[in-house]
C-alpha positions, 0 to 999 in steps of 0.5 A, a space after each residue: 569873808 573879806 574881799 570879793 569872790 572874783 569875777 565870773 562867779 556867783 551873781 551876788 557876792 558879799 564883801 565884808 570890808 570898809 567902803 574905802 577898801 573896795 576901789 583898790 580891790 576893784 581896780 583891775 575889774 572890767 566895766 565897774 559901776 558904783 551904786 549906793 545902797 543908801 540911795 536905793 532904799 525903795 524900788 523907785 529910788 533903786 531904779 533912779 540910782 541904777 539909771 544914774 550909775 549905768 547912764 541908762 537912756 532918758 526913756 528908761 521906764 523905771 520898771 523891772 522889765 526896763 531894768 532888765 532890758 537896760 542891764 542886758 544892753 551892757 554887751 560887755 557885761 558888768 560888775 556893780 559894786 553896791 556900797 552900803 548894801 545892807 540898806 538896799 531896799 530896806 524901805 521897800 515891800 518885802 517881795 521887791 528884793 526877790 524880784 530884783 534878784 530874779 531880774 538880775 539872774 535873767 540879766 546874767 543869763 542874757 549876758 552869758 558868757 560875759 561877766 555880770 555880778 553884783 558885789 554887796 559891800 557892808 562894813 564889818 559891823 553890818 555884814 552879818 546883818 546883811 548876810 542874815 537877810 540874804 539867808 532869810 531870802 534863801 540866798 546863801 
């Protein structure tokens, strides 16, 4: 699928297309944050990149609980655009992606009815590989 599914939909929204096309698609969305999958290949790197992008407070602890707390503090909701999402947690332990999704689902519930979604961008030649990984985790 090319293009995001739209605000207010599923938590994880795959987006097949060039990184350069995404800013135009996201121009009208409220509260957009940019993340780079290439900078989030491990759990500690994911925590650093998320803290940088969303300007978490200096006392951010870098744990799953701290990530949930910090994201849940985004009282207006948010859309996170993950560029190069096919690289997300590629060098992490196998369970880290499942835990991340659990945390993000909790945040979505915490922020409801405010929008909270994650758009996972992958270049067309990497998109199917990313989708296979999501399907393998039971995330269609």
